[in-house]
N, CA, C and O atoms as a DFTB+ gen file, in Angstrom:
260 C
 N C O
     1  1      38.687      54.252     -17.137
     2  2      38.713      54.081     -15.694
     3  2      39.996      54.685     -15.136
     4  3      40.931      55.006     -15.870
     5  1      40.008      54.825     -13.843
     6  2      41.119      55.489     -13.175
     7  2      42.388      54.630     -13.199
     8  3      42.342      53.424     -12.959
     9  1      43.513      55.273     -13.492
    10  2      44.804      54.574     -13.499
    11  2      45.242      54.325     -12.056
    12  3      45.176      55.225     -11.219
    13  1      45.679      53.130     -11.774
    14  2      46.100      52.757     -10.419
    15  2      47.610      52.938     -10.315
    16  3      48.352      52.443     -11.164
    17  1      48.064      53.629      -9.300
    18  2      49.484      53.868      -9.096
    19  2      50.045      52.885      -8.089
    20  3      50.763      53.279      -7.169
    21  1      49.730      51.624      -8.250
    22  2      50.102      50.608      -7.273
    23  2      51.417      49.923      -7.600
    24  3      52.048      49.345      -6.715
    25  1      51.841      49.978      -8.855
    26  2      53.035      49.263      -9.257
    27  2      52.764      47.823      -9.666
    28  3      53.688      47.130     -10.092
    29  1      51.528      47.353      -9.551
    30  2      51.190      45.991      -9.966
    31  2      51.189      45.923     -11.481
    32  3      50.673      46.813     -12.157
    33  1      51.777      44.851     -12.008
    34  2      51.842      44.632     -13.446
    35  2      51.230      43.268     -13.753
    36  3      51.278      42.353     -12.930
    37  1      50.653      43.146     -14.949
    38  2      50.114      41.869     -15.391
    39  2      51.280      40.943     -15.727
    40  3      52.170      41.313     -16.492
    41  1      51.274      39.766     -15.166
    42  2      52.355      38.818     -15.421
    43  2      52.312      38.321     -16.870
    44  3      53.354      38.061     -17.473
    45  1      51.113      38.193     -17.417
    46  2      50.960      37.692     -18.790
    47  2      51.334      38.756     -19.821
    48  3      52.077      38.474     -20.761
    49  1      50.824      39.978     -19.651
    50  2      50.969      41.022     -20.662
    51  2      52.071      42.037     -20.356
    52  3      52.567      42.710     -21.259
    53  1      52.451      42.144     -19.080
    54  2      53.466      43.113     -18.700
    55  2      52.956      44.542     -18.624
    56  3      53.751      45.477     -18.524
    57  1      51.651      44.723     -18.669
    58  2      51.059      46.059     -18.618
    59  2      50.686      46.413     -17.176
    60  3      50.379      45.521     -16.385
    61  1      50.709      47.710     -16.823
    62  2      50.272      48.117     -15.483
    63  2      48.777      47.852     -15.311
    64  3      47.990      48.060     -16.235
    65  1      48.396      47.392     -14.125
    66  2      46.987      47.140     -13.836
    67  2      46.272      48.456     -13.561
    68  3      46.857      49.394     -13.020
    69  1      45.007      48.512     -13.938
    70  2      44.167      49.686     -13.702
    71  2      42.963      49.255     -12.866
    72  3      42.546      48.098     -12.900
    73  1      42.421      50.203     -12.122
    74  2      41.262      49.898     -11.293
    75  2      40.011      49.968     -12.156
    76  3      39.719      50.999     -12.762
    77  1      39.275      48.861     -12.205
    78  2      38.052      48.765     -12.995
    79  2      37.015      47.948     -12.240
    80  3      37.337      47.180     -11.334
    81  1      35.767      48.135     -12.636
    82  2      34.689      47.329     -12.072
    83  2      34.763      45.935     -12.683
    84  3      34.767      45.784     -13.905
    85  1      34.821      44.911     -11.820
    86  2      34.845      43.525     -12.256
    87  2      33.542      42.877     -11.794
    88  3      33.171      42.980     -10.625
    89  1      32.855      42.215     -12.711
    90  2      31.581      41.570     -12.397
    91  2      31.822      40.072     -12.214
    92  3      32.430      39.421     -13.064
    93  1      31.341      39.542     -11.100
    94  2      31.451      38.124     -10.798
    95  2      30.081      37.480     -10.947
    96  3      29.070      38.055     -10.542
    97  1      30.050      36.296     -11.526
    98  2      28.812      35.541     -11.684
    99  2      29.037      34.164     -11.072
   100  3      29.966      33.452     -11.453
   101  1      28.180      33.794     -10.122
   102  2      28.324      32.503      -9.456
   103  2      26.954      31.920      -9.186
   104  3      26.139      32.535      -8.498
   105  1      26.696      30.753      -9.716
   106  2      25.409      30.066      -9.549
   107  2      24.235      30.971      -9.911
   108  3      23.203      30.966      -9.240
   109  1      24.407      31.753     -10.986
   110  2      23.326      32.603     -11.464
   111  2      23.165      33.920     -10.724
   112  3      22.245      34.678     -11.033
   113  1      24.023      34.220      -9.760
   114  2      23.965      35.492      -9.022
   115  2      25.207      36.298      -9.375
   116  3      26.288      35.737      -9.554
   117  1      25.050      37.608      -9.473
   118  2      26.179      38.460      -9.824
   119  2      26.417      39.513      -8.752
   120  3      25.490      39.957      -8.075
   121  1      27.678      39.902      -8.613
   122  2      28.040      41.062      -7.804
   123  2      29.285      41.659      -8.427
   124  3      30.010      40.981      -9.156
   125  1      29.533      42.926      -8.140
   126  2      30.684      43.585      -8.744
   127  2      31.556      44.214      -7.664
   128  3      31.116      44.474      -6.544
   129  1      32.793      44.444      -8.040
   130  2      33.783      45.006      -7.125
   131  2      34.810      45.756      -7.976
   132  3      35.148      45.299      -9.068
   133  1      35.306      46.887      -7.502
   134  2      36.372      47.617      -8.194
   135  2      37.699      46.966      -7.819
   136  3      38.099      46.975      -6.655
   137  1      38.374      46.403      -8.817
   138  2      39.632      45.685      -8.599
   139  2      40.676      46.124      -9.615
   140  3      40.356      46.767     -10.615
   141  1      41.924      45.770      -9.346
   142  2      42.985      45.987     -10.316
   143  2      42.849      44.941     -11.411
   144  3      42.683      43.751     -11.142
   145  1      42.923      45.412     -12.657
   146  2      42.692      44.523     -13.794
   147  2      43.601      44.922     -14.947
   148  3      43.902      46.101     -15.131
   149  1      44.036      43.936     -15.720
   150  2      44.869      44.200     -16.888
   151  2      44.003      44.784     -17.998
   152  3      42.970      44.211     -18.344
   153  1      44.418      45.928     -18.562
   154  2      43.626      46.529     -19.638
   155  2      43.726      45.757     -20.955
   156  3      42.940      45.999     -21.870
   157  1      44.680      44.833     -21.060
   158  2      44.860      44.073     -22.308
   159  2      44.122      42.737     -22.251
   160  3      43.245      42.479     -23.075
   161  1      44.474      41.882     -21.278
   162  2      43.883      40.534     -21.241
   163  2      42.673      40.434     -20.307
   164  3      41.919      39.464     -20.386
   165  1      42.477      41.412     -19.434
   166  2      41.307      41.425     -18.558
   167  2      41.453      40.640     -17.271
   168  3      40.516      40.594     -16.474
   169  1      42.607      40.019     -17.044
   170  2      42.799      39.277     -15.788
   171  2      42.749      40.242     -14.611
   172  3      43.298      41.342     -14.672
   173  1      42.086      39.818     -13.543
   174  2      41.928      40.663     -12.363
   175  2      42.770      40.143     -11.206
   176  3      42.967      38.938     -11.054
   177  1      43.260      41.065     -10.400
   178  2      43.972      40.733      -9.181
   179  2      42.945      40.737      -8.053
   180  3      42.410      41.787      -7.698
   181  1      42.670      39.559      -7.490
   182  2      41.688      39.444      -6.415
   183  2      42.442      39.382      -5.093
   184  3      43.138      38.404      -4.822
   185  1      42.306      40.428      -4.260
   186  2      43.021      40.434      -2.985
   187  2      42.518      39.332      -2.054
   188  3      41.355      38.934      -2.121
   189  1      43.394      38.851      -1.199
   190  2      43.055      37.766      -0.282
   191  2      41.857      38.056       0.594
   192  3      41.038      37.171       0.838
   193  1      41.741      39.306       1.078
   194  2      40.614      39.619       1.961
   195  2      39.282      39.510       1.227
   196  3      38.276      39.143       1.835
   197  1      39.256      39.818      -0.060
   198  2      38.018      39.668      -0.837
   199  2      37.728      38.194      -1.083
   200  3      36.590      37.750      -0.924
   201  1      38.743      37.436      -1.467
   202  2      38.566      36.008      -1.749
   203  2      38.142      35.239      -0.505
   204  3      37.278      34.364      -0.575
   205  1      38.741      35.561       0.618
   206  2      38.447      34.834       1.852
   207  2      37.279      35.440       2.626
   208  3      36.754      34.814       3.546
   209  1      36.876      36.640       2.263
   210  2      35.788      37.325       2.956
   211  2      34.498      37.283       2.172
   212  3      33.739      36.317       2.249
   213  1      34.254      38.348       1.409
   214  2      32.983      38.512       0.696
   215  2      32.700      37.367      -0.270
   216  3      31.582      36.853      -0.301
   217  1      33.690      36.960      -1.056
   218  2      33.458      35.899      -2.039
   219  2      33.156      34.569      -1.353
   220  3      32.294      33.819      -1.811
   221  1      33.848      34.274      -0.276
   222  2      33.600      33.031       0.460
   223  2      32.210      33.051       1.090
   224  3      31.524      32.029       1.108
   225  1      31.786      34.215       1.609
   226  2      30.448      34.338       2.200
   227  2      29.370      34.117       1.150
   228  3      28.403      33.395       1.391
   229  1      29.533      34.739      -0.015
   230  2      28.551      34.593      -1.095
   231  2      28.501      33.141      -1.553
   232  3      27.420      32.594      -1.769
   233  1      29.661      32.517      -1.702
   234  2      29.723      31.117      -2.127
   235  2      28.992      30.216      -1.140
   236  3      28.195      29.373      -1.550
   237  1      29.249      30.382       0.140
   238  2      28.601      29.565       1.172
   239  2      27.095      29.814       1.175
   240  3      26.309      28.869       1.238
   241  1      26.693      31.074       1.109
   242  2      25.276      31.416       1.141
   243  2      24.531      30.794      -0.049
   244  3      23.441      30.249       0.123
   245  1      25.109      30.871      -1.244
   246  2      24.442      30.349      -2.429
   247  2      24.438      28.826      -2.471
   248  3      23.463      28.228      -2.926
   249  1      25.500      28.195      -2.009
   250  2      25.541      26.733      -2.032
   251  2      24.608      26.118      -0.996
   252  3      24.166      24.981      -1.160
   253  1      24.302      26.861       0.077
   254  2      23.404      26.369       1.109
   255  2      21.948      26.409       0.684
   256  3      21.100      25.791       1.328
   257  1      21.641      27.132      -0.399
   258  2      20.247      27.258      -0.846
   259  2      19.784      26.004      -1.545
   260  3      18.637      25.932      -1.987
Protein backbone atom coordinates (compact mmCIF):
# COMPACT_ATOMS: atom_id res chain seq x y z
CA UNK A 1 0.00 0.00 0.00
CA UNK A 2 0.98 3.61 -0.41
CA UNK A 3 3.37 5.12 2.14
CA UNK A 4 1.82 8.06 3.99
CA UNK A 5 4.00 11.13 4.43
CA UNK A 6 2.01 12.42 7.38
CA UNK A 7 4.58 12.08 10.14
CA UNK A 8 2.19 9.96 12.24
CA UNK A 9 3.94 7.17 14.13
CA UNK A 10 2.53 4.17 15.98
CA UNK A 11 2.79 4.81 19.70
CA UNK A 12 3.12 1.07 20.43
CA UNK A 13 5.63 0.09 17.71
CA UNK A 14 7.27 3.40 16.81
CA UNK A 15 6.82 2.70 13.10
CA UNK A 16 5.47 5.25 10.57
CA UNK A 17 1.81 4.72 9.72
CA UNK A 18 0.85 3.78 6.16
CA UNK A 19 -2.43 4.29 4.36
CA UNK A 20 -4.30 0.99 4.06
CA UNK A 21 -7.83 -0.26 3.67
CA UNK A 22 -9.32 -0.98 7.11
CA UNK A 23 -12.43 -3.15 7.33
CA UNK A 24 -14.93 -2.48 10.12
CA UNK A 25 -17.48 -5.05 11.27
CA UNK A 26 -20.38 -3.97 13.46
CA UNK A 27 -23.49 -6.00 14.27
CA UNK A 28 -22.81 -8.26 11.29
CA UNK A 29 -22.40 -5.39 8.77
CA UNK A 30 -19.06 -4.39 7.27
CA UNK A 31 -17.68 -1.28 5.62
CA UNK A 32 -14.16 -0.24 4.73
CA UNK A 33 -12.20 2.99 4.73
CA UNK A 34 -8.61 3.91 3.76
CA UNK A 35 -6.93 4.96 7.01
CA UNK A 36 -3.47 5.34 8.49
CA UNK A 37 -2.44 2.04 10.03
CA UNK A 38 0.64 0.56 11.67
CA UNK A 39 2.28 -1.99 9.36
CA UNK A 40 3.52 -3.98 12.39
CA UNK A 41 0.67 -4.21 14.93
CA UNK A 42 -2.22 -3.18 12.65
CA UNK A 43 -3.62 -0.46 14.92
CA UNK A 44 -5.48 2.17 12.91
CA UNK A 45 -5.72 5.91 13.44
CA UNK A 46 -9.42 6.79 13.20
CA UNK A 47 -9.89 10.52 12.57
CA UNK A 48 -12.52 12.33 14.62
CA UNK A 49 -14.65 13.23 11.61
CA UNK A 50 -14.96 9.54 10.68
CA UNK A 51 -15.70 8.44 14.26
CA UNK A 52 -18.26 11.18 14.83
CA UNK A 53 -19.65 11.12 11.28
CA UNK A 54 -19.90 7.97 9.19
CA UNK A 55 -19.24 5.49 12.02
CA UNK A 56 -21.76 7.16 14.33
CA UNK A 57 -24.38 7.17 11.52
CA UNK A 58 -23.83 3.47 10.79
CA UNK A 59 -23.98 2.63 14.51
CA UNK A 60 -27.26 4.52 14.98
CA UNK A 61 -28.79 3.06 11.82
CA UNK A 62 -27.92 -0.53 12.77
CA UNK A 63 -28.96 -0.24 16.41
CA UNK A 64 -32.35 1.19 15.39
CA UNK A 65 -33.14 -1.95 13.37
